[in-house]
C-alpha positions as CSV (number, residue, x, y, z in Angstrom):
1,M,-42.8,-5.9,42.4
2,D,-45.9,-4.9,40.5
3,F,-46.2,-7.6,37.9
4,R,-49.4,-6.3,36.3
5,G,-47.9,-2.7,35.9
6,S,-44.7,-4.1,34.4
7,L,-46.7,-6.3,32.0
8,S,-48.9,-3.3,31.1
9,R,-45.9,-1.1,30.4
10,L,-44.3,-3.8,28.3
11,A,-47.5,-4.3,26.2
12,G,-47.8,-0.6,25.7
13,G,-44.1,-0.4,24.6
14,V,-44.6,-3.3,22.1
15,I,-47.8,-1.6,20.7
16,L,-45.9,1.7,20.4
17,A,-43.0,0.0,18.6
18,I,-45.4,-1.7,16.2
19,V,-47.2,1.6,15.4
20,L,-43.9,3.5,15.0
21,S,-42.5,0.8,12.7
22,A,-45.6,1.1,10.5
23,L,-45.1,4.8,10.0
24,P,-43.0,6.0,7.0
25,A,-39.5,6.8,7.9
26,Q,-38.6,10.4,7.8
27,A,-35.3,10.9,6.0
28,H,-34.5,14.2,7.7
29,S,-35.2,15.7,11.1
30,T,-37.0,19.1,11.5
31,A,-33.7,20.7,12.3
32,E,-32.1,19.2,9.2
33,L,-34.9,20.4,7.0
34,D,-34.8,23.9,8.5
35,T,-31.1,24.1,7.7
36,W,-31.6,22.7,4.2
37,L,-34.4,25.3,3.6
38,E,-32.3,28.1,4.8
39,E,-29.5,27.1,2.5
40,W,-32.0,26.6,-0.4
41,R,-33.3,30.2,0.2
42,A,-29.7,31.6,0.3
43,T,-29.0,30.0,-3.1
44,L,-32.4,31.3,-4.4
45,V,-31.4,34.9,-3.4
46,E,-28.1,34.4,-5.2
47,A,-29.8,32.9,-8.2
48,E,-32.2,35.9,-8.5
49,R,-29.2,37.8,-9.8
50,F,-29.1,35.5,-12.7
51,R,-31.7,33.1,-14.1
52,I,-33.2,30.6,-11.7
53,S,-33.0,27.1,-13.1
54,G,-35.8,24.6,-13.1
55,Q,-33.4,22.3,-11.2
56,H,-33.4,24.7,-8.3
57,F,-37.1,24.4,-7.9
58,A,-37.1,20.7,-8.7
59,E,-35.0,20.2,-5.6
60,Y,-37.5,22.1,-3.5
61,F,-40.5,20.2,-5.0
62,D,-38.6,16.9,-4.3
63,M,-38.0,17.8,-0.7
64,A,-41.6,19.0,-0.3
65,E,-43.0,15.7,-1.7
66,R,-40.8,13.6,0.5
67,H,-41.5,15.7,3.7
68,P,-45.1,17.0,3.4
69,W,-45.3,17.3,7.2
70,H,-42.6,20.0,7.1
71,F,-43.6,21.7,3.8
72,S,-47.3,21.8,4.4
73,H,-47.2,25.6,3.9
74,A,-46.2,25.2,0.3
75,S,-48.8,25.2,-2.4
76,V,-47.3,22.7,-4.7
77,S,-50.0,21.7,-7.1
78,E,-50.2,18.4,-8.8
79,P,-49.9,18.6,-12.6
80,P,-53.3,18.8,-14.4
81,S,-54.6,15.5,-15.7
82,S,-53.2,14.6,-19.1
83,S,-56.3,12.8,-20.2
84,G,-58.5,14.5,-22.9
85,A,-57.7,17.1,-25.4
86,R,-55.1,19.8,-24.7
87,S,-57.8,22.5,-24.8
88,N,-59.7,20.8,-22.0
89,V,-56.8,20.2,-19.7
90,N,-56.6,23.7,-18.3
91,R,-60.3,24.6,-18.3
92,G,-62.3,24.9,-15.1
93,M,-59.4,26.3,-13.0
94,G,-61.8,27.8,-10.5
95,S,-63.3,31.3,-10.0
96,D,-60.1,32.7,-8.5
97,V,-58.2,32.1,-11.8
98,E,-61.2,32.4,-14.2
99,Q,-61.9,35.9,-13.0
100,W,-58.8,37.0,-14.8
101,R,-59.6,35.4,-18.2
102,N,-60.6,38.6,-19.9
103,L,-57.6,40.5,-18.6
104,V,-55.3,37.7,-19.7
105,A,-57.0,37.6,-23.1
106,T,-56.3,41.3,-23.5
107,H,-52.5,40.9,-23.1
108,F,-51.7,37.4,-24.3
109,A,-52.1,36.0,-27.8
110,P,-55.3,33.9,-28.1
111,E,-53.4,30.6,-28.4
112,L,-51.5,31.4,-25.1
113,V,-54.5,32.3,-22.9
114,E,-55.1,28.8,-21.5
115,T,-51.4,28.3,-20.8
116,A,-51.2,31.7,-19.1
117,L,-54.2,30.9,-16.9
118,C,-52.7,27.5,-16.0
119,V,-49.4,29.1,-15.1
120,M,-51.3,31.6,-13.0
121,A,-53.2,28.9,-11.3
122,H,-50.0,27.1,-10.2
123,E,-48.2,30.3,-9.3
124,S,-50.8,32.2,-7.3
125,G,-54.1,30.4,-7.5
126,G,-55.5,33.6,-9.0
127,N,-54.7,35.6,-5.8
128,P,-53.3,39.0,-6.8
129,N,-51.9,39.4,-3.3
130,A,-50.0,36.1,-3.2
131,K,-46.6,36.4,-1.8
132,N,-44.1,33.5,-1.5
133,P,-42.8,33.5,2.1
134,F,-39.4,32.1,1.0
135,S,-38.5,34.5,-1.9
136,T,-39.5,37.8,-3.3
137,A,-42.1,36.2,-5.7
138,A,-45.3,38.2,-5.7
139,G,-48.6,38.7,-7.5
140,L,-50.6,36.7,-9.9
141,F,-47.5,35.5,-11.8
142,Q,-45.2,35.4,-8.8
143,F,-42.6,37.9,-10.2
144,L,-39.3,38.0,-8.4
145,R,-38.0,41.4,-7.4
146,S,-35.0,41.0,-9.8
147,T,-37.1,39.9,-12.7
148,W,-39.6,42.8,-12.2
149,D,-37.0,45.5,-11.7
150,Q,-34.3,44.3,-14.1
151,M,-36.0,42.5,-16.9
152,V,-39.4,44.1,-17.4
153,P,-39.2,47.6,-18.8
154,D,-40.7,50.4,-16.6
155,S,-43.1,51.3,-19.4
156,V,-44.6,47.8,-19.1
157,A,-44.3,47.2,-15.4
158,G,-45.8,50.5,-14.4
159,G,-43.8,50.8,-11.3
160,S,-41.0,49.2,-9.3
161,Y,-41.3,46.1,-7.2
162,A,-41.0,48.2,-4.1
163,S,-44.0,50.3,-5.2
164,G,-46.2,47.2,-5.0
165,A,-46.8,47.1,-8.8
166,P,-46.5,43.3,-9.0
167,Y,-49.7,43.1,-6.9
168,D,-51.7,45.1,-9.4
169,P,-53.5,42.5,-11.6
170,E,-53.3,44.7,-14.7
171,K,-49.6,45.4,-14.3
172,S,-48.8,41.8,-13.4
173,V,-50.6,40.3,-16.4
174,R,-49.2,42.9,-18.8
175,S,-45.7,42.2,-17.5
176,A,-46.2,38.5,-17.7
177,A,-47.3,38.8,-21.3
178,W,-44.3,41.0,-22.2
179,L,-41.9,38.6,-20.4
180,Q,-43.4,35.5,-22.1
181,A,-43.1,37.2,-25.5
182,A,-39.5,38.2,-24.8
183,E,-38.2,35.1,-22.9
184,G,-40.8,32.3,-23.5
185,W,-42.3,30.4,-20.6
186,S,-38.9,29.5,-19.0
187,Q,-39.4,32.1,-16.3
188,W,-42.1,30.0,-14.7
189,N,-41.3,26.6,-13.4
190,A,-45.1,25.9,-13.2
191,Y,-45.1,25.8,-17.1
192,R,-44.0,22.2,-16.9
193,Y,-47.5,21.4,-15.7
194,C,-49.2,23.6,-18.4
195,G,-47.2,23.1,-21.6
């Protein structure tokens, strides 16, 4: 019997147990999270026919916060700091968003420009080619196919979702301004960080 080898393996096992016990427990396995995500996507597809609730996205954000190791692909931003005056909260959003300030100011009322830029920052980070891998959300304001094709008039949208119109910054911003005027900010879950 190799006493030193046995003692070494025992010590290694104890150290591994201590390290593993110090790690945060994962409430769900990868397979369970994959299944949950597939079911969440299926309800999202169904919800696109109607209006997607904030609760639907709140469930996703909750799971992403509890399992960042599995949801690392998601760009869930933290809410902006609430310190300071309202007008300062959304300033300095980075060049990717700031590059669209003049375009946003062309289509949104002056008092809505900062909020629109903040929503854009949370939705796409100012990337006009942004595409959500789990839904049909696309463009600067992450329009869903159903919203683009069924809610925004063709005269505003300038083309169907399939034509790629949501990726055109001018069309995306113009459509976002129209939708905000018609429906308020309720179409964008990110508004909770900006309002």
